C-alpha positions in Angstrom: 0.0 0.0 0.0 2.8 2.4 0.9 4.4 2.1 -2.5 1.1 2.7 -4.3 0.5 5.9 -2.3 4.1 7.1 -3.0 3.7 6.4 -6.8 0.4 8.1 -6.9 1.8 11.3 -5.4 4.8 11.2 -7.8 2.6 10.7 -10.8 0.4 13.6 -9.8 3.2 16.2 -10.0 4.5 18.4 -11.6 1.5 20.8 -11.8 2.0 23.8 -14.1 0.5 26.9 -15.6 1.8 29.7 -17.9 4.1 31.2 -15.2 5.1 28.4 -12.8 5.7 24.7 -12.3 5.1 23.1 -8.9 7.0 19.8 -8.3 7.8 17.5 -5.4 11.3 16.2 -5.0 12.9 13.7 -2.6 9.6 11.9 -1.9 10.1 9.0 0.6 8.9 7.7 4.0 10.8 8.6 7.2 9.1 6.0 9.4 9.9 2.2 9.5 8.1 -0.2 7.3 6.3 -2.1 10.1 4.9 -1.2 13.5 5.3 -3.4 16.6 2.4 -4.8 18.7 3.6 -2.7 21.6 3.4 0.5 19.5 -0.1 -0.5 18.3 -1.2 -1.0 21.9 0.4 2.3 23.0 -1.5 4.1 20.2 -4.8 2.6 21.3 -4.2 3.4 25.0 -3.0 7.0 24.3 -5.6 7.8 21.7 -3.2 8.3 18.9 -2.9 7.0 15.3 -0.6 4.6 13.6 0.6 6.3 10.5 3.7 6.5 8.3 4.9 10.0 7.2 5.4 10.6 3.5 7.8 13.4 3.2 9.2 15.5 0.4 10.4 18.9 -0.8 8.1 21.4 -2.7 9.9 23.1 -5.6 8.4 26.1 -7.5 10.1 26.9 -10.8 9.6 29.6 -13.4 8.0 28.0 -16.4 9.9 29.9 -19.0 13.5 29.8 -17.5 13.2 26.7 -15.3 14.9 28.6 -12.5 13.9 27.7 -8.9 11.7 30.5 -7.5 11.1 28.8 -4.2 12.0 25.6 -2.4 10.7 24.4 1.0 12.5 22.4 3.6 11.7 18.7 3.7 8.2 18.4 5.1 5.4 15.9 5.7 3.2 15.6 2.7 0.7 13.2 4.2 0.2 10.6 6.9 -0.5 7.2 5.4 -2.2 4.8 7.8 -0.6 1.5 8.7 -2.5 -1.7 8.1 -1.9 -4.0 11.1 -1.4 -7.8 10.8 -5.1 -8.1 11.8 -6.1 -6.1 8.7 -7.2 -3.1 10.7 -6.2 0.6 11.0 -5.6 2.5 14.3 -6.9 6.1 14.2 -7.2 8.3 17.3 -7.0 5.3 19.6 -9.8 3.3 17.8 -9.1 0.2 15.8 -11.2 0.1 12.6 -11.8 -3.1 10.5 -13.1 -3.0 7.0 -13.8 -6.6 6.5 -17.2 -6.2 4.7 -16.1 -3.6 2.1 -15.0 -6.1 -0.6 -16.6 -5.3 -3.9 -18.9 -7.8 -5.5 -18.2 -9.2 -9.0 -20.3 -7.5 -11.7 -23.4 -9.5 -12.7 -26.8 -10.5 -11.6 -27.4 -11.6 -8.0 -30.6 -13.5 -6.9 -31.8 -15.0 -3.7 -33.4 -18.5 -3.8 -36.3 -19.0 -1.6 -38.3 -22.1 -0.8 
């Protein structure tokens, strides 16, 4: 899931108009790939979320000359939620399970009755 989110962000940029081009550079995660059971329990007890920070640098360039107009420090672009080994997300101390959200195959569905 983490690679898909990172790739989606990278594919979305650069954005541009007649004057400027906005891009993101150095996009990567700062947090570890997995989270321990102890950290999950701590998040539930303390009312926090288990997320992984996707970080990068915003770069604004002049569209005509390609000179850098502005560059930010490396900052958090978004917090991507961890999926636990149980298939759940922990957000604000609550564990959410999405077990019934699987999409049905396209087609006709009927109920048989006696």
